[in-house]
N, C-alpha and C positions, 0 to 999 in steps of 0.2 A: 676419744678415750673413755669418757664417762659412760657412753652408750655401750661400749664393749664390756666394761666392768659390770654394767647392769645386766647384760645378756649372760655373763658368767654367773652372777648371783642367781638369776632366774633358773638357769640350767642346773646349777648346783642344788637349788631348792627342789626341782623336779626329781633329781636323783635321790635326794634325801627322803622325800615323801614316798616315792615309788619303791626305793630300796628297802625301806623298813617294812613295807607291806609284802613285797616279794619274799623277803626272808620269813615273815610270819606264815605266809601261805606254804612255803617250803617246809616250815616246821610242822604245819598241820598235815601235809602230805606224808612227812616222815612218820608221824604218829599213826596215821591211818594205814600205812604200809608196813609198820612194825620195825623200822630201822632203829639202831641203838643210839645212846646218848652222845658219846664221844664222836661216833661216826657222823652224827648230825652236824656237829660243829665243824669238823675237819673237811667233810665232803659236801653235803647237801647245802648247808647254810653258807659255807665258804664260796661255793660256786654261785649261789644265788646272789650274794652280795658282791661278787666279782663281775657281774654282768656289765657294769659301767666300763670296767677295764677292757672287756671283750669288745664292746661296741664302739668305744672310743678308738680302740686299735683298728677296727674295721674302717671307721671313718677316716682315720689318719692315713692308712695305707691305700685304700681304694679311692676315696673321694678327694682327699687333700694332697695325696702323694707325699706324705711326710712321715716316713718310717721312724725317724728320730723321735718324733712326738710320742708314738705308741710305746717304744722301748723306754724312753724317759719316763713316761707315765707309769709303766709297770714297776720299774725300779723305785720311782718316787712313791708309788702307792705302798710298796713294801716298807719303806722307811716310815711312812705315816702309820701303818699298821703296828709296827713295833713301838713307835712313839706313843700310840694309843694305849699300849699296855701300861705306860706310866700314868695315864689318865685313869685307867681302871684301877690301878694300885692306889691312887689318891682317893677315888670314890669308895674303895673297899675299906670299910671300917674295921679297926682292930689290927690284926696281923697282916704282914705283907701278902699281896695277892698270890705270887708265885709259890709261896710256902704252903698254900692250902689247896693246890691242885695236884692231880695225879702224875705219875711217871710217864703216862702216855703223852703228855705235853712235851716232855723232853725228847721223846722219839720223833714227834712231828717237827719240832724245832731243828733237830739234827738232820733229818731227811730233807728239810727245806733248803739246806745249804748245798745239796748235791746239784740240782738243776741250776742254782745260782752260780755255782762254780763252773759248770759246763758253759753257761752263757758268757761268763767273764773270759774264760779261755778262748771261746769262739770269737769274741770281739777282739781280743789281743792278737790272735793268730790270723784274723781275716785279712790284714794288710801285709802279713809276713809270709804266708803260705798260700799256694793255689787253693781256690775254693772247691771243696768236695760237696757235691749236691746230687739229689735225685729228683727228677722232674721239677727242677728249679727250686727245690726246697733244700736248704742247707743241712749238711750232716749234723751240725750242732743242734739245730732245731729238732731233728729226729731223735737225737740222744736225750734232749731235754724232755720230750714227750715220753720216751721209754722210762727215764728216771722217775717221772711223775707217776706213771702207771705202776711201776714196781713199788714206789713209796706207798701208794694207796693200798696196794695188796698187803704190804707189810703191816700197815696200820690196821687194816681189817683183821688180819690174822692175830695181831697183838691184842686187839680189843676182844675178840672172840675167846681168846685163851686167858683173859684176865677176869675171872669170875668175881674176884673180890672187888675190883674196880667197878664192875657193873653193879654190884650190890650197893656200893657207896654212892653211885650216880642215880640209883633207882628213885630216891626221894625227889631229887631235882627234876628228873624226867617226868615224874607224875605231876609235879607242879607246872612245869613249863609246857608239857605236851598234851594237856587235857583240853581237847576241842570237840567234846561230844556233840555240841549243838551245831557244828559246821560239817556238812557232808563233804566227802572227798571230791565229788564232781565240782562243787562250788569253789573249793580251794584251788583246783586245777585251772578253772576258768579265770579266777582272779589272778592267779600266778601268771597266766599268759598275758592278761591285760596289762598288769604292771610291768612285766618284763618287756613288753613292746614299748611302753613309755620310757623305760630306761634305755632301750635300744635307740630310740629316736633322740633322746637327750645326749646319749653317748656320741652319736654321729655329729650332732650339733656342737658338742663340746670340742671335737677335733677342729672344726672350723674356727671356733673362738680361740683355741690355743694357738693356731697358726696366725690369727690376726693379732693376738697379744704379742707373739714373738716378733712380728713385723713392726708393730707400733712402738714396742719397748726396745727394739734393736738388741734383743737377747736371743741366745741360741735356742733352737727347738728342744734340745735335750734339757736345758734348764727349765723352760716353760713346762715341758712334760713332767719333769721331776717334781717341781714345786706346785704349780697351779693345778694341773690336771691330776696329779697324784693326790692332792688334797680333796678335790671335788669327787673323785671316783672312790675314795675310801669313806665317804660319808655313810653309805649303808652299813659298812662293817662296824664303825663305831656306834652307830645308832642301835644296831642289834645287840652288840656286846654290852652296852650300858644298860639296855633293857633287861638283858639276861642277868647281869650282875645285881640289879635291883630286886629281882625275885629270888636271888640266892643261887643261880645256876652259874657258878664260877667256872666250871669246866667248859661249858658252852661258850662263855665270854672269851676265854683265852684261846680255845680251840678254833674259834671263828677267825681270829687274827692270824694265828700260825697256819691254819689251813688255807686261808686266802693267799698268804705269801707263797705257799707251795703251788697252789693252782695258778697264780699270776705268771709264774715262769713258764708254765705249759701254754699260756696264751701266745707266747712268742711263736710256737709252731703254727698256730692258727693264723697269725699275722703273716708268717712266711708263705703260707698257702695263698693268701689274698694278694700279696705283693708279687706280681708276675714279672716285673722288669728284671729282677735279679734275685739271687738268694739274699735274704734280708741282712745277714751278717756281713755281706760285702759292702753295704751302703751306709751302715749306721756309724755314728761317731765313736771314736776311741774314748771320749770323755765319759761314756757310760760305765767304763771300768771303775772310775772313781766312785760313782754312785753305788755300783754293785759292792765295792769294798766297804762302803758305809753300811750297807745292808748286812754284810757279813759280820762287821764289828758289833752291830746292834743285836744280831741274832746270837752271836757268841755271848754277849752280855746277858741275854735272856737265858741261855743255856746254863751259864754260871749261876744265875739266880735260882734256877730250877734245881740245880745240884746242891748248892750250899744252903738253900732255904733259910734266909735270915729270919730271926725270931721277932724283930721289931723294926719299925720305921725310924729314920734318924732325924729328918727335918722336913717341915712343911707338909707333913702327912705323907711323905714319900719314902720309899725304901732306897737303899744305896744303889741298886741296879736301875731304879727309875731315874735317879739323878744322872747316872751315867748315860742312860738312853737319851735323855733330854740334851745333855752336853754334846754327845756325838752327833745328834741330829742337827743342832744349831751350827756347830763347826762345819759339818758337811754341807749344809745349805749355804753357808757363807762362802766356802771355797767354790762350790758349784756356781754361785753368783759371779765370783771373780773370773772363773774359767769361761762362763757364758758371755762375759763382756770382752773377751779377747778376740 
């Protein structure tokens, strides 16, 4: 057992180290290619920091034959991303974090609920209705991908039309994205190297998760939600904390919300690799509960973005941060109980 835990720590350390550098390289590439500020956080950095989720999913479905691990990992990673907003709020000195970011974050948070809702409905109906699929890919997976692509388009159009937001972000972009001494070619090469390291660690992590589930006699959905979800969100929190420290609050929050949006699209990719059946046909109904927790936490963030509280109330945390922590803890406990049944 101790050796398995050691392997988990080593694997998490590799993801932590490589994820931070992949995101930085993505940041450099964004600067060199002229992409915008909010767009960087929601799309490029979010995808870069979600590489562990992608390759853990590939490892779980292709090599370990454990689709519940990958789906649990994705939902679990989303809960951690939202919990990390509380950490960012604690680290943000002065006013509550969500009170000092743009309305574009509200749009991203709202759109992230759509593929999540599709996934939840798909899991619920999978044992109640005949499976609709195309080339062994579930209809729900296809709808999730479409929802993601439409959401990305909406966010792009919104950012392009919000000139005032872009002017407010300009100073942050200049601070965060000045890499004049690093050529684009070098950034692309380093991006590829560290991405490969994350890919290898992600596949290894799937094996470790399966071994943990067996040794602890816990369900794969619980292991995926708790252990793998934590490890694979290390790049997101590393990048967001770094962004917050240099004043790039928009990027810090957009990375978390953008990762949640992209994580649901990974289900489509996993469905492609899992050739035995449409993935929604074989995954546990327990994932609905974790998805519900993600929804509650996302709605809490949305309320915080709308109400924009003026001050923190206790322990350096805003009211929405305390609610996020509470929902996360209660959800993890119930998941643990369900995993033992």
